[in-house]
ChimeraX commands (.cxc) that place a marker at each C-alpha (Angstrom):
marker #1 position 103.38,100.42,92.19 radius 0.5
marker #1 position 103.38,98.51,89.46 radius 0.5
marker #1 position 99.92,101.07,88.22 radius 0.5
marker #1 position 101.75,103.86,88.84 radius 0.5
marker #1 position 105.39,103.56,88.57 radius 0.5
marker #1 position 104.96,101.47,85.19 radius 0.5
marker #1 position 106.56,100.53,83.43 radius 0.5
marker #1 position 108.68,98.16,85.44 radius 0.5
marker #1 position 110.13,94.98,86.00 radius 0.5
marker #1 position 111.35,91.97,87.74 radius 0.5
marker #1 position 110.80,90.97,89.88 radius 0.5
marker #1 position 107.84,92.56,90.74 radius 0.5
marker #1 position 106.21,91.90,86.54 radius 0.5
marker #1 position 107.35,90.07,83.93 radius 0.5
marker #1 position 106.26,90.53,79.77 radius 0.5
marker #1 position 104.76,86.30,78.76 radius 0.5
marker #1 position 105.01,88.38,75.63 radius 0.5
marker #1 position 102.23,88.72,73.05 radius 0.5
marker #1 position 101.00,92.11,74.72 radius 0.5
marker #1 position 99.94,89.75,77.85 radius 0.5
marker #1 position 102.14,90.43,81.37 radius 0.5
marker #1 position 102.00,89.46,84.79 radius 0.5
marker #1 position 102.59,90.92,87.87 radius 0.5
marker #1 position 104.08,89.01,90.79 radius 0.5
marker #1 position 102.78,88.31,93.93 radius 0.5
marker #1 position 104.55,86.45,97.03 radius 0.5
marker #1 position 101.53,85.45,99.34 radius 0.5
marker #1 position 102.40,83.81,102.85 radius 0.5
marker #1 position 102.19,80.16,101.61 radius 0.5
marker #1 position 101.10,80.62,98.16 radius 0.5
marker #1 position 102.26,83.14,95.41 radius 0.5
marker #1 position 100.18,84.65,92.85 radius 0.5
marker #1 position 99.57,86.41,89.27 radius 0.5
marker #1 position 97.64,89.16,88.06 radius 0.5
marker #1 position 97.75,89.08,84.06 radius 0.5
marker #1 position 96.85,92.64,82.62 radius 0.5
marker #1 position 97.74,94.62,78.94 radius 0.5
marker #1 position 98.42,97.91,78.40 radius 0.5
marker #1 position 95.23,99.70,76.56 radius 0.5
marker #1 position 95.08,103.28,75.54 radius 0.5
marker #1 position 97.50,103.45,78.62 radius 0.5
marker #1 position 96.14,101.87,80.96 radius 0.5
marker #1 position 97.03,98.49,82.80 radius 0.5
marker #1 position 93.88,96.26,82.17 radius 0.5
marker #1 position 93.55,93.15,84.59 radius 0.5
marker #1 position 92.35,89.65,82.73 radius 0.5
marker #1 position 93.03,86.87,84.91 radius 0.5
marker #1 position 94.72,85.99,88.05 radius 0.5
marker #1 position 95.00,82.81,89.07 radius 0.5
marker #1 position 97.35,81.53,92.67 radius 0.5
marker #1 position 100.19,79.54,90.79 radius 0.5
marker #1 position 101.44,76.10,92.03 radius 0.5
marker #1 position 104.20,74.84,88.95 radius 0.5
marker #1 position 107.19,76.57,88.49 radius 0.5
marker #1 position 105.18,77.27,84.97 radius 0.5
marker #1 position 102.89,79.02,83.59 radius 0.5
marker #1 position 100.24,76.95,82.85 radius 0.5
marker #1 position 98.74,76.89,79.53 radius 0.5
marker #1 position 95.22,77.48,80.36 radius 0.5
marker #1 position 95.64,80.21,82.35 radius 0.5
marker #1 position 97.42,82.41,79.57 radius 0.5
marker #1 position 95.23,80.67,76.89 radius 0.5
marker #1 position 92.39,82.43,78.98 radius 0.5
marker #1 position 94.64,86.14,79.13 radius 0.5
marker #1 position 95.21,85.94,75.54 radius 0.5
marker #1 position 91.86,85.31,74.98 radius 0.5
marker #1 position 90.09,88.09,77.94 radius 0.5
marker #1 position 94.03,90.01,75.86 radius 0.5
marker #1 position 92.33,90.70,72.74 radius 0.5
marker #1 position 88.74,91.00,73.93 radius 0.5
marker #1 position 89.63,94.21,75.42 radius 0.5
marker #1 position 91.65,95.18,72.56 radius 0.5
marker #1 position 88.67,94.56,70.39 radius 0.5
marker #1 position 86.52,96.65,71.71 radius 0.5
marker link #1:1,2 radius 0.2
marker link #1:2,3 radius 0.2
marker link #1:3,4 radius 0.2
marker link #1:4,5 radius 0.2
marker link #1:5,6 radius 0.2
marker link #1:6,7 radius 0.2
marker link #1:7,8 radius 0.2
marker link #1:8,9 radius 0.2
marker link #1:9,10 radius 0.2
marker link #1:10,11 radius 0.2
marker link #1:11,12 radius 0.2
marker link #1:12,13 radius 0.2
marker link #1:13,14 radius 0.2
marker link #1:14,15 radius 0.2
marker link #1:15,16 radius 0.2
marker link #1:16,17 radius 0.2
marker link #1:17,18 radius 0.2
marker link #1:18,19 radius 0.2
marker link #1:19,20 radius 0.2
marker link #1:20,21 radius 0.2
marker link #1:21,22 radius 0.2
marker link #1:22,23 radius 0.2
marker link #1:23,24 radius 0.2
marker link #1:24,25 radius 0.2
marker link #1:25,26 radius 0.2
marker link #1:26,27 radius 0.2
marker link #1:27,28 radius 0.2
marker link #1:28,29 radius 0.2
marker link #1:29,30 radius 0.2
marker link #1:30,31 radius 0.2
marker link #1:31,32 radius 0.2
marker link #1:32,33 radius 0.2
marker link #1:33,34 radius 0.2
marker link #1:34,35 radius 0.2
marker link #1:35,36 radius 0.2
marker link #1:36,37 radius 0.2
marker link #1:37,38 radius 0.2
marker link #1:38,39 radius 0.2
marker link #1:39,40 radius 0.2
marker link #1:40,41 radius 0.2
marker link #1:41,42 radius 0.2
marker link #1:42,43 radius 0.2
marker link #1:43,44 radius 0.2
marker link #1:44,45 radius 0.2
marker link #1:45,46 radius 0.2
marker link #1:46,47 radius 0.2
marker link #1:47,48 radius 0.2
marker link #1:48,49 radius 0.2
marker link #1:49,50 radius 0.2
marker link #1:50,51 radius 0.2
marker link #1:51,52 radius 0.2
marker link #1:52,53 radius 0.2
marker link #1:53,54 radius 0.2
marker link #1:54,55 radius 0.2
marker link #1:55,56 radius 0.2
marker link #1:56,57 radius 0.2
marker link #1:57,58 radius 0.2
marker link #1:58,59 radius 0.2
marker link #1:59,60 radius 0.2
marker link #1:60,61 radius 0.2
marker link #1:61,62 radius 0.2
marker link #1:62,63 radius 0.2
marker link #1:63,64 radius 0.2
marker link #1:64,65 radius 0.2
marker link #1:65,66 radius 0.2
marker link #1:66,67 radius 0.2
marker link #1:67,68 radius 0.2
marker link #1:68,69 radius 0.2
marker link #1:69,70 radius 0.2
marker link #1:70,71 radius 0.2
marker link #1:71,72 radius 0.2
marker link #1:72,73 radius 0.2
marker link #1:73,74 radius 0.2
view
């Protein structure tokens, strides 16, 4: 849905800033997030994790941003 309907907003997609976005998914008994960036008109998935706290963990954001920079550099 996100890929074909881009751009979308809440509640399916959240903007995390610095060009990083998250797909929000609620699964049975857990919440999952997939971080992505848009690059040359394509959605590039850079990190996925199971969310255990209300706030996105800084470690997961750092991983996403590091990988996003790699995508943008080519």
